[in-house]
C-alpha positions as CSV (number, residue, x, y, z in Angstrom):
1,M,-0.1,-10.1,19.1
2,E,-2.7,-7.5,18.3
3,A,-6.4,-8.5,18.1
4,V,-6.9,-6.2,15.1
5,H,-4.5,-6.5,12.2
6,Q,-5.2,-4.4,9.2
7,V,-4.9,-6.0,5.7
8,G,-6.1,-3.9,3.0
9,N,-9.0,-1.8,3.9
10,W,-10.5,-4.8,5.7
11,K,-9.8,-5.0,9.4
12,R,-10.0,-8.3,11.0
13,G,-11.7,-6.8,14.0
14,D,-14.0,-4.7,11.9
15,E,-17.7,-4.2,12.9
16,P,-19.9,-6.6,11.2
17,I,-21.7,-5.2,8.2
18,G,-24.9,-7.1,9.0
19,L,-25.6,-10.0,6.6
20,L,-29.1,-10.8,5.7
21,K,-30.4,-14.0,7.3
22,Y,-30.6,-16.6,4.6
23,Q,-34.0,-18.0,3.9
24,A,-34.9,-20.8,1.5
25,P,-36.7,-19.0,-1.5
26,F,-39.3,-21.8,-2.4
27,G,-39.6,-24.1,0.6
28,S,-40.4,-27.7,-0.5
29,N,-40.4,-27.1,-4.3
30,P,-36.8,-27.1,-5.5
31,R,-37.7,-27.1,-9.1
32,H,-40.0,-23.9,-9.0
33,A,-39.8,-22.3,-12.5
34,Y,-38.6,-18.9,-11.2
35,R,-36.0,-16.4,-12.3
36,H,-34.1,-14.5,-9.7
37,C,-34.8,-10.8,-9.9
38,N,-32.2,-8.9,-12.0
39,T,-30.6,-6.2,-9.9
40,L,-27.3,-6.0,-12.0
41,T,-26.1,-2.7,-13.0
42,F,-25.3,-1.3,-16.5
43,P,-21.7,-0.8,-17.9
44,I,-20.1,2.6,-17.7
45,W,-17.8,2.1,-20.8
46,D,-19.7,2.9,-23.9
47,Y,-18.4,1.5,-27.2
48,D,-18.2,4.8,-29.0
49,Y,-16.4,6.4,-26.1
50,V,-13.8,3.6,-26.0
51,Q,-13.2,3.8,-29.7
52,S,-12.6,7.5,-29.6
53,L,-9.8,7.3,-27.1
54,R,-6.3,8.1,-28.3
55,D,-3.3,5.9,-28.0
56,D,-0.5,8.4,-29.1
57,F,2.3,6.7,-27.3
58,V,2.2,3.7,-29.5
59,Q,1.8,5.8,-32.8
60,D,4.7,8.1,-32.1
61,E,8.0,6.4,-32.6
62,S,10.1,9.0,-30.9
63,Y,8.8,7.8,-27.6
64,N,10.0,4.3,-28.2
65,E,13.4,5.5,-29.4
66,R,13.8,7.7,-26.3
67,A,12.8,4.7,-24.0
68,S,15.3,2.4,-25.7
69,K,18.0,4.8,-25.1
70,L,17.1,5.2,-21.4
71,Q,17.0,1.4,-21.1
72,E,20.6,1.1,-22.1
73,E,21.6,3.7,-19.7
74,V,19.9,1.8,-16.9
75,R,21.4,-1.5,-18.0
76,M,24.7,0.1,-17.8
77,M,24.0,1.2,-14.2
78,L,23.1,-2.5,-13.3
79,G,26.2,-3.7,-14.9
80,N,28.7,-1.2,-13.3
81,M,27.4,-1.5,-9.8
82,V,29.6,-3.4,-7.4
83,D,27.8,-2.8,-4.1
84,Y,25.3,-5.6,-3.4
85,L,22.9,-3.4,-1.5
86,E,22.8,-0.8,-4.2
87,K,22.0,-3.4,-6.8
88,L,19.2,-4.8,-4.7
89,E,17.8,-1.5,-4.2
90,L,17.9,-0.8,-8.0
91,I,16.1,-4.1,-8.6
92,D,13.4,-3.3,-6.1
93,T,12.9,0.0,-7.6
94,L,12.8,-1.3,-11.1
95,Q,10.2,-4.0,-10.0
96,K,8.0,-1.4,-8.3
97,L,8.0,1.0,-11.3
98,G,7.1,-1.8,-13.7
99,L,10.4,-1.8,-15.5
100,S,11.9,-5.1,-14.5
101,Y,10.8,-7.0,-17.6
102,H,13.3,-5.0,-19.6
103,F,16.2,-6.2,-17.4
104,Q,15.1,-9.7,-16.5
105,S,18.4,-11.4,-17.5
106,E,20.5,-8.9,-15.5
107,I,18.2,-9.2,-12.5
108,N,18.2,-13.1,-12.6
109,N,22.0,-13.2,-12.9
110,T,22.4,-10.8,-10.0
111,L,20.0,-12.6,-7.6
112,K,21.6,-16.0,-8.7
113,N,25.0,-14.6,-7.7
114,I,23.8,-13.3,-4.4
115,S,22.1,-16.5,-3.6
116,T,25.2,-18.7,-4.5
117,D,27.5,-16.4,-2.6
118,R,25.4,-15.7,0.5
119,T,28.1,-16.7,2.9
120,G,30.4,-14.1,1.3
121,T,27.8,-11.4,1.4
122,V,27.2,-11.5,5.2
123,A,29.5,-8.6,6.0
124,W,27.4,-5.9,4.1
125,K,24.3,-7.1,5.9
126,K,25.5,-7.5,9.5
127,D,23.3,-5.6,11.9
128,N,21.5,-4.2,8.9
129,L,17.9,-5.2,9.1
130,Y,16.9,-3.1,6.0
131,A,19.5,-5.0,3.8
132,T,18.7,-8.4,5.3
133,A,14.8,-8.0,4.7
134,L,15.3,-6.6,1.2
135,E,17.5,-9.4,0.2
136,F,15.2,-12.0,1.9
137,R,12.1,-10.6,0.1
138,L,13.7,-10.4,-3.4
139,L,15.3,-13.8,-3.2
140,R,12.1,-15.6,-2.1
141,Q,10.1,-13.7,-4.6
142,H,12.2,-15.1,-7.3
143,G,12.1,-18.7,-6.1
144,Y,15.2,-18.9,-4.0
145,K,15.0,-20.7,-0.6
146,V,16.1,-18.4,2.3
147,D,15.6,-19.5,5.8
148,Q,13.7,-17.2,8.3
149,D,16.8,-17.7,10.6
150,V,18.5,-14.7,8.8
151,F,16.4,-12.4,11.1
152,T,17.4,-14.3,14.3
153,C,20.1,-11.7,14.9
154,F,17.6,-8.9,15.0
155,M,15.5,-10.6,17.8
156,D,16.3,-10.6,21.6
157,D,16.2,-13.6,23.9
158,V,12.5,-13.4,24.5
159,G,11.6,-13.1,20.8
160,N,11.0,-9.4,20.5
161,I,12.7,-7.2,18.0
162,K,15.9,-5.8,19.6
163,S,15.2,-2.3,21.2
164,S,18.1,-0.8,19.3
165,L,16.0,-1.3,16.1
166,N,12.9,0.4,17.3
167,Q,13.5,3.5,15.4
168,D,14.9,1.8,12.4
169,F,11.6,2.4,10.5
170,K,13.1,1.8,7.0
171,G,14.3,-1.6,8.4
172,L,11.0,-2.4,10.1
173,L,9.0,-1.6,7.0
174,N,11.1,-4.0,4.9
175,L,10.8,-6.6,7.6
176,Y,7.0,-6.2,7.5
177,E,6.9,-6.4,3.7
178,A,9.3,-9.5,3.7
179,S,7.1,-11.3,6.3
180,Y,4.4,-11.7,3.6
181,L,6.5,-14.2,1.9
182,L,6.6,-16.5,4.8
183,L,5.8,-20.3,4.7
184,E,3.8,-22.5,6.9
185,G,5.4,-23.0,10.4
186,E,7.5,-19.8,10.3
187,T,6.2,-18.5,13.5
188,M,9.2,-16.3,14.1
189,L,8.6,-14.3,11.0
190,E,4.8,-14.1,11.7
191,N,5.6,-12.8,15.1
192,A,8.1,-10.3,13.7
193,R,5.4,-9.1,11.4
194,E,3.1,-8.2,14.3
195,L,5.9,-6.5,16.2
196,A,7.0,-4.5,13.3
197,A,3.5,-3.5,12.6
198,K,3.1,-2.1,16.1
199,L,6.3,0.0,15.9
200,L,5.3,1.3,12.4
201,K,1.8,2.3,13.6
202,Q,3.4,4.3,16.4
203,Y,5.7,5.9,13.9
204,L,2.6,7.1,11.9
205,K,0.9,8.4,15.0
206,E,4.0,10.6,15.8
207,N,3.3,12.5,12.6
208,N,6.9,13.3,11.8
209,G,9.8,12.0,9.9
210,D,10.5,11.3,6.3
211,Q,7.3,12.0,4.1
212,Y,8.4,9.6,1.4
213,L,8.8,6.8,4.1
214,R,5.5,7.6,5.7
215,M,3.8,7.2,2.3
216,L,5.4,3.7,1.9
217,V,4.2,2.7,5.4
218,D,0.7,3.8,4.9
219,H,0.5,2.0,1.6
220,A,2.0,-1.3,3.1
221,F,-0.8,-1.2,5.8
222,E,-3.5,-0.7,3.1
223,L,-2.2,-4.0,1.5
224,P,1.4,-5.5,1.4
225,L,3.4,-5.3,-1.6
226,H,3.4,-9.1,-2.2
227,W,-0.4,-9.0,-2.5
228,R,-0.6,-6.0,-5.0
229,M,-1.4,-6.1,-8.6
230,A,1.8,-5.0,-10.4
231,R,0.6,-2.7,-13.0
232,L,-1.5,-0.6,-10.4
233,E,1.5,-0.5,-8.1
234,A,3.6,0.9,-10.9
235,R,1.2,3.7,-11.4
236,W,1.1,4.5,-7.7
237,F,4.9,4.2,-7.2
238,I,5.7,6.4,-10.1
239,D,4.1,9.3,-8.3
240,V,5.6,8.4,-5.1
241,Y,9.1,7.9,-6.5
242,E,9.0,11.4,-8.1
243,K,8.8,12.8,-4.5
244,N,11.8,10.8,-3.4
245,K,14.8,13.2,-2.8
246,D,17.1,10.4,-3.8
247,K,15.3,9.6,-7.1
248,N,17.3,8.9,-10.2
249,P,15.9,11.2,-13.0
250,I,16.9,8.6,-15.8
251,I,15.0,5.9,-14.2
252,L,12.1,8.2,-13.5
253,E,11.8,9.4,-17.1
254,L,12.1,5.8,-18.3
255,A,9.2,4.8,-16.0
256,I,7.0,7.3,-17.1
257,L,7.7,6.8,-20.8
258,D,7.4,3.0,-20.4
259,Y,4.1,3.4,-18.5
260,N,2.6,5.6,-21.2
261,I,3.8,3.3,-24.0
262,V,2.4,0.2,-22.4
263,Q,-0.9,2.1,-21.5
264,S,-1.3,2.9,-25.3
265,M,-0.8,-0.9,-26.1
266,H,-3.4,-1.8,-23.5
267,L,-5.8,0.8,-24.8
268,E,-5.4,-0.6,-28.4
269,D,-6.1,-4.1,-27.0
270,F,-9.2,-2.9,-25.2
271,K,-10.5,-1.3,-28.4
272,Y,-10.1,-4.6,-30.0
273,A,-11.9,-6.3,-27.2
274,S,-14.7,-3.7,-27.3
275,T,-15.2,-4.3,-31.1
276,W,-15.2,-8.1,-30.5
277,W,-17.8,-7.8,-27.8
278,K,-20.0,-5.6,-29.8
279,E,-19.8,-7.9,-32.9
280,L,-20.4,-11.0,-30.7
281,G,-23.8,-9.5,-29.5
282,L,-24.0,-11.5,-26.2
283,G,-24.5,-8.3,-24.3
284,E,-27.8,-7.6,-26.2
285,R,-28.9,-11.3,-26.5
286,L,-28.2,-12.0,-22.7
287,S,-29.6,-8.7,-21.4
288,F,-29.8,-10.1,-17.8
289,A,-26.0,-10.6,-17.6
290,R,-23.5,-8.1,-16.4
291,D,-21.8,-6.2,-19.2
292,R,-18.3,-6.0,-17.6
293,L,-16.0,-5.9,-20.5
294,M,-13.7,-3.4,-18.8
295,S,-13.5,-5.4,-15.6
296,N,-12.7,-8.6,-17.5
297,F,-10.0,-6.7,-19.5
298,L,-8.6,-5.4,-16.2
299,W,-8.4,-8.9,-14.8
300,G,-6.4,-10.1,-17.8
301,V,-4.0,-7.2,-17.5
302,G,-3.4,-8.0,-13.9
303,M,-2.9,-11.7,-14.5
304,I,-0.8,-11.5,-17.8
305,I,1.6,-8.7,-17.1
306,L,4.2,-8.7,-19.8
307,P,3.3,-6.0,-22.3
308,Q,4.3,-8.1,-25.2
309,D,1.7,-10.9,-24.4
310,R,-1.0,-9.1,-26.1
311,K,-2.7,-11.9,-27.8
312,R,-2.9,-13.9,-24.6
313,R,-4.5,-10.9,-22.8
314,R,-7.0,-10.6,-25.6
315,N,-7.9,-14.3,-25.4
316,Q,-8.0,-13.9,-21.6
317,T,-10.6,-11.0,-22.0
318,K,-12.7,-13.0,-24.2
319,L,-12.7,-15.9,-21.8
320,N,-13.5,-13.7,-18.8
321,S,-16.4,-12.2,-20.6
322,L,-17.9,-15.6,-21.4
323,L,-17.3,-16.7,-17.8
324,T,-19.2,-13.7,-16.5
325,C,-22.1,-14.5,-18.8
326,I,-22.4,-18.0,-17.8
327,D,-22.0,-17.1,-14.1
328,D,-25.1,-15.0,-14.5
329,V,-27.0,-17.7,-16.3
330,Y,-26.7,-20.0,-13.3
331,D,-26.8,-17.2,-10.6
332,V,-29.4,-14.9,-11.9
333,Y,-31.6,-16.1,-14.8
334,G,-31.8,-19.8,-15.4
335,T,-34.5,-22.0,-13.8
336,L,-33.2,-25.2,-12.2
337,D,-34.5,-27.3,-15.1
338,E,-32.9,-25.1,-17.7
339,L,-29.6,-25.3,-15.8
340,E,-29.6,-29.1,-15.4
341,L,-30.4,-29.4,-19.1
342,F,-27.5,-27.0,-20.1
343,T,-25.1,-28.8,-17.8
344,D,-26.0,-32.1,-19.5
345,V,-25.6,-30.7,-23.0
346,L,-22.2,-29.2,-22.1
347,E,-20.9,-32.4,-20.5
348,R,-21.7,-34.2,-23.8
349,W,-20.5,-31.2,-25.8
350,D,-22.7,-32.2,-28.7
351,I,-23.7,-29.4,-31.1
352,N,-26.8,-31.3,-32.1
353,A,-28.1,-31.4,-28.5
354,I,-28.5,-27.7,-28.3
355,Q,-31.9,-28.1,-29.9
356,R,-33.2,-28.9,-26.5
357,L,-32.0,-25.7,-25.0
358,P,-34.0,-22.4,-24.7
359,N,-32.8,-19.7,-27.3
360,Y,-30.7,-17.7,-24.9
361,M,-28.8,-20.8,-23.9
362,K,-28.3,-21.9,-27.6
363,I,-26.6,-18.5,-28.4
364,Y,-24.3,-18.8,-25.4
365,Y,-23.4,-22.4,-26.2
366,L,-22.5,-21.5,-29.8
367,A,-20.5,-18.5,-28.7
368,L,-18.6,-20.8,-26.3
369,D,-18.1,-23.6,-28.8
370,N,-16.6,-21.2,-31.4
371,F,-14.3,-19.7,-28.7
372,V,-13.0,-23.1,-27.6
373,N,-12.5,-24.3,-31.2
374,E,-10.8,-21.2,-32.2
375,M,-8.3,-21.4,-29.3
376,A,-7.9,-25.2,-29.9
377,F,-7.1,-24.6,-33.5
378,D,-4.4,-22.1,-32.9
379,I,-2.7,-24.3,-30.4
380,L,-2.8,-27.4,-32.7
381,K,-1.4,-25.3,-35.5
382,E,1.4,-23.7,-33.5
383,Q,2.4,-26.6,-31.0
384,G,0.8,-29.7,-32.3
385,I,-1.2,-30.5,-29.2
386,N,-5.0,-31.2,-29.2
387,V,-6.4,-29.3,-26.2
388,I,-10.1,-29.7,-26.8
389,P,-10.6,-32.6,-24.3
390,F,-8.7,-30.3,-21.7
391,L,-10.9,-27.3,-22.4
392,K,-14.2,-29.3,-22.3
393,K,-13.2,-30.6,-18.9
394,L,-12.5,-27.1,-17.6
395,W,-16.0,-25.9,-18.6
396,T,-17.8,-29.1,-17.6
397,D,-16.2,-28.8,-14.1
398,L,-17.3,-25.2,-13.8
399,C,-20.8,-25.8,-14.8
400,K,-21.3,-28.8,-12.5
401,A,-19.9,-26.5,-9.7
402,Y,-22.6,-23.8,-10.6
403,L,-25.3,-26.3,-10.8
404,L,-24.6,-27.7,-7.3
405,E,-24.9,-24.1,-5.9
406,A,-28.1,-23.7,-7.9
407,K,-29.5,-26.9,-6.3
408,W,-28.6,-25.5,-2.8
409,Y,-30.2,-22.3,-3.6
410,Y,-33.5,-23.9,-4.9
411,S,-33.7,-26.3,-2.1
412,G,-32.8,-23.7,0.6
413,Y,-29.9,-25.8,1.8
414,T,-27.0,-24.1,3.7
415,P,-23.8,-26.2,3.2
416,T,-21.0,-26.6,5.8
417,L,-18.0,-24.4,5.2
418,Q,-16.1,-27.4,4.0
419,E,-18.8,-28.3,1.5
420,Y,-19.1,-24.8,0.3
421,M,-15.3,-24.4,-0.2
422,D,-14.9,-27.8,-1.8
423,N,-17.2,-26.5,-4.5
424,G,-16.6,-22.8,-4.3
425,W,-13.0,-22.7,-5.3
426,I,-14.2,-24.1,-8.6
427,S,-17.4,-22.0,-8.9
428,V,-15.4,-18.7,-8.5
429,T,-14.2,-19.5,-12.1
430,G,-10.5,-19.5,-11.3
431,P,-9.7,-23.2,-12.4
432,A,-11.3,-22.4,-15.8
433,M,-9.4,-19.1,-15.9
434,L,-6.1,-20.5,-14.9
435,G,-6.4,-23.7,-17.0
436,H,-6.9,-21.4,-20.2
437,S,-3.9,-19.4,-18.8
438,Y,-1.7,-22.4,-18.9
439,L,-2.4,-22.6,-22.6
440,A,-0.9,-19.1,-22.9
441,T,2.4,-20.0,-21.5
442,D,4.1,-21.5,-24.7
443,H,5.2,-24.4,-22.5
444,I,2.3,-26.8,-22.9
445,T,3.2,-30.4,-22.4
446,E,1.0,-33.5,-22.3
447,E,2.1,-33.9,-18.7
448,G,1.1,-30.4,-17.6
449,L,-2.3,-30.9,-19.3
450,H,-2.8,-34.3,-17.5
451,N,-1.8,-32.8,-14.2
452,I,-4.3,-29.9,-14.5
453,Q,-7.1,-32.1,-16.0
454,E,-6.9,-34.9,-13.5
455,Y,-6.1,-33.1,-10.3
456,Y,-5.8,-29.3,-10.2
457,P,-2.2,-28.5,-8.8
458,D,-2.1,-27.0,-5.4
459,I,-1.2,-23.5,-6.9
460,I,-4.5,-23.4,-8.6
461,Y,-6.4,-24.4,-5.6
462,Q,-4.7,-22.0,-3.2
463,A,-5.1,-19.1,-5.6
464,N,-8.8,-19.7,-5.9
465,I,-9.4,-20.2,-2.2
466,I,-8.1,-16.6,-1.9
467,V,-10.2,-15.4,-4.8
468,R,-13.3,-17.2,-3.3
469,L,-12.9,-15.8,0.2
470,V,-12.1,-12.2,-0.8
471,N,-15.0,-12.2,-3.2
472,D,-17.3,-13.4,-0.3
473,L,-16.0,-10.9,2.2
474,A,-17.0,-8.1,-0.2
475,T,-20.1,-9.4,-1.8
476,S,-22.0,-11.5,0.7
477,S,-24.6,-9.0,1.7
478,Y,-25.2,-7.8,-1.8
479,E,-25.6,-11.3,-3.3
480,L,-27.9,-12.5,-0.5
481,K,-30.3,-9.5,-1.3
482,R,-30.1,-10.4,-4.9
483,G,-30.9,-14.0,-4.1
484,D,-28.0,-16.3,-4.0
485,V,-26.6,-19.4,-2.2
486,P,-25.1,-18.6,1.2
487,K,-21.5,-17.6,1.1
488,S,-18.5,-18.8,3.2
489,I,-19.2,-16.3,6.0
490,L,-22.8,-17.4,6.5
491,C,-21.9,-21.1,6.1
492,Y,-19.4,-20.8,9.0
493,M,-21.7,-18.8,11.1
494,N,-24.5,-21.3,10.6
495,E,-22.2,-24.3,11.2
496,S,-20.2,-23.0,14.3
497,G,-22.5,-20.4,15.9
498,A,-19.9,-17.7,15.4
499,S,-20.7,-14.2,15.1
500,E,-20.2,-12.3,11.8
501,E,-17.1,-10.6,13.1
502,E,-15.7,-14.1,14.1
503,A,-16.6,-15.5,10.7
504,R,-14.7,-12.8,8.9
505,E,-11.7,-13.2,11.1
506,H,-11.7,-16.9,10.2
507,M,-11.9,-16.1,6.4
508,W,-8.9,-14.0,6.9
509,K,-6.9,-16.8,8.7
510,L,-7.8,-19.1,5.6
511,I,-6.5,-16.4,3.3
512,D,-3.3,-16.1,5.2
513,A,-2.8,-20.0,5.1
514,A,-3.4,-20.1,1.4
515,W,-0.8,-17.4,0.8
516,K,1.8,-19.3,2.7
517,K,1.1,-22.4,0.7
518,M,1.4,-20.3,-2.5
519,N,4.7,-18.9,-1.3
520,E,5.9,-22.5,-0.9
521,D,4.7,-23.3,-4.4
522,Q,6.8,-20.5,-5.7
523,M,9.9,-21.9,-4.3
524,T,9.1,-25.6,-5.2
525,I,10.3,-27.1,-8.5
526,S,7.3,-27.9,-10.5
527,P,6.4,-29.5,-13.9
528,L,4.4,-26.3,-14.4
529,P,6.3,-23.3,-15.9
530,R,7.3,-20.5,-13.6
531,K,5.3,-18.1,-15.8
532,F,2.1,-20.1,-14.9
533,I,2.8,-20.0,-11.1
534,E,3.1,-16.2,-11.4
535,M,-0.1,-15.9,-13.3
536,A,-1.8,-18.0,-10.6
537,M,-0.5,-15.6,-7.9
538,N,-1.4,-12.7,-10.0
539,H,-5.0,-14.1,-10.2
540,A,-5.2,-13.8,-6.3
541,R,-3.6,-10.2,-6.6
542,V,-6.3,-9.0,-8.9
543,A,-9.1,-10.3,-6.8
544,L,-7.6,-8.5,-3.7
545,M,-7.6,-5.3,-5.7
546,I,-11.1,-5.7,-7.2
547,Y,-12.8,-6.6,-3.9
548,Q,-10.6,-4.5,-1.6
549,K,-13.4,-2.2,-0.5
550,D,-16.6,-3.5,-2.2
551,D,-17.7,-5.6,-5.0
552,G,-15.7,-3.8,-7.6
553,F,-16.6,-6.4,-10.2
554,G,-20.3,-6.6,-10.0
555,I,-20.7,-2.9,-9.2
556,E,-18.3,-0.7,-11.2
557,D,-18.0,2.1,-8.7
558,N,-16.0,5.4,-9.0
559,E,-12.9,4.0,-7.3
560,I,-12.5,1.1,-9.9
561,K,-13.4,3.7,-12.6
562,D,-10.6,6.0,-11.4
563,K,-8.2,3.0,-11.4
564,V,-9.1,2.0,-14.8
565,L,-8.7,5.6,-16.2
566,S,-5.3,5.8,-14.6
567,L,-4.3,2.4,-16.2
568,F,-5.7,2.7,-19.6
569,V,-6.9,6.3,-20.5
570,H,-4.8,9.1,-18.7
571,P,-1.2,9.1,-19.5
572,I,1.4,10.4,-16.9
573,V,2.7,14.0,-17.7
574,L,6.4,13.7,-18.6
575,P,8.8,15.8,-16.6
576,K,10.1,19.1,-18.2
């Protein structure tokens, strides 16, 4: 097994970036009335600029008419295919291009039939690593249980990939991608990933072969498909698919049309969010806070991927913006006395108690109260369920977690890694985000509310372990300079005596473990709707994208800006 295994643009053997040594800011006076220095950056998305952008693909009905016609042609392709492998390849292509939501019924039926008749489909996969890995990945991705033993026939007596497969780079790539859907204890599949990675890296060094396949291998080493944000993957894959000599021109045209139509829908929604944010006025009233409306909108697009779920994404953007503000209240601006007072007022959720708060906290509290009541009103009207106690609990838990970190900061306390993570998976805002997302599923039940309210389900915990750790891997140095509580890396170094390199390696092991557990949750019958399970996994995927190279949320750099432009502003040119 290699000592260095690349995941994303992080390497587990990277040179340390040199974290600052954490020092208590105020010694023995934990209630020192001090505000952190504000080193936060300004937004790059001007309101007037956003409102000036064109969304032609929603306005022109001819695009939708053409897309509908192409959808029917693709639906006929799926229906007429007899060969199992061809069907799986088409499903895989449609997923990567962001088109699968149009054909979900057909895809579900196909995979159900393949899963039910797996004994009768052995012949077409025999000695075919590519077919076996593709089937394994797609079935597990859709919640079907498939044993890792399907790969036993491709391994030799000592556990290595058979030498006859060393040049089967298409099969090895699909084995590598499939391995990211592994579960706890599946050591054979984990070992197969490392072996496939070695052979694929050698393939890249040789600098020959199919250019299309090389692009796919490079992309997989940057970040595995299972960990990627679907909408960004669609944008990348459209360009790559166009270079594939075996591409289907009907599917390519549909992918481009659909991408541009959905892009225009997203742009309309962002204009709505931009107007809401301007009218709300929190950006001006809380000038110390990050104005990250675009990043907050991007996170919503990554979590809630169905184009038709527009109202849910709009609410998610509002929520994310309010979360960003309160995060900066606790992390950047509030004194400890103010934070304790605000947490107490929030826990009581008494509008009359806000008279005790400073003005900037009064304004924020009223904005939050209005948001919660508006959401609760809509759900009560549409589904007859009162979710106000549920929402209050989400916000109270979050602010208590923030307050604990503030107390650590003011006292100069460095927690153990376990202490930090027990609190940090909540303070990263994910339980609040996912709790609200549950309300966006249209499958709200009293049982579901109770389960989330009383003990956050494992899928919420694991997703936020990932978000917390990838956030820390990207932001630790910057946040310590700004003045913040020690993050997971420093907690582990302080507790264990590990080097920074070793600490980062340990964080990646924890991320791997969390993904394995989420994969298990994806295949386990749950009282929570499947749509919610997918949103939780998407939450982790967005974090991996945002923090892949740097703090892409706190510091909106050119790379994030380019991604945003490709997602929401620049349409793809249609083929002539």
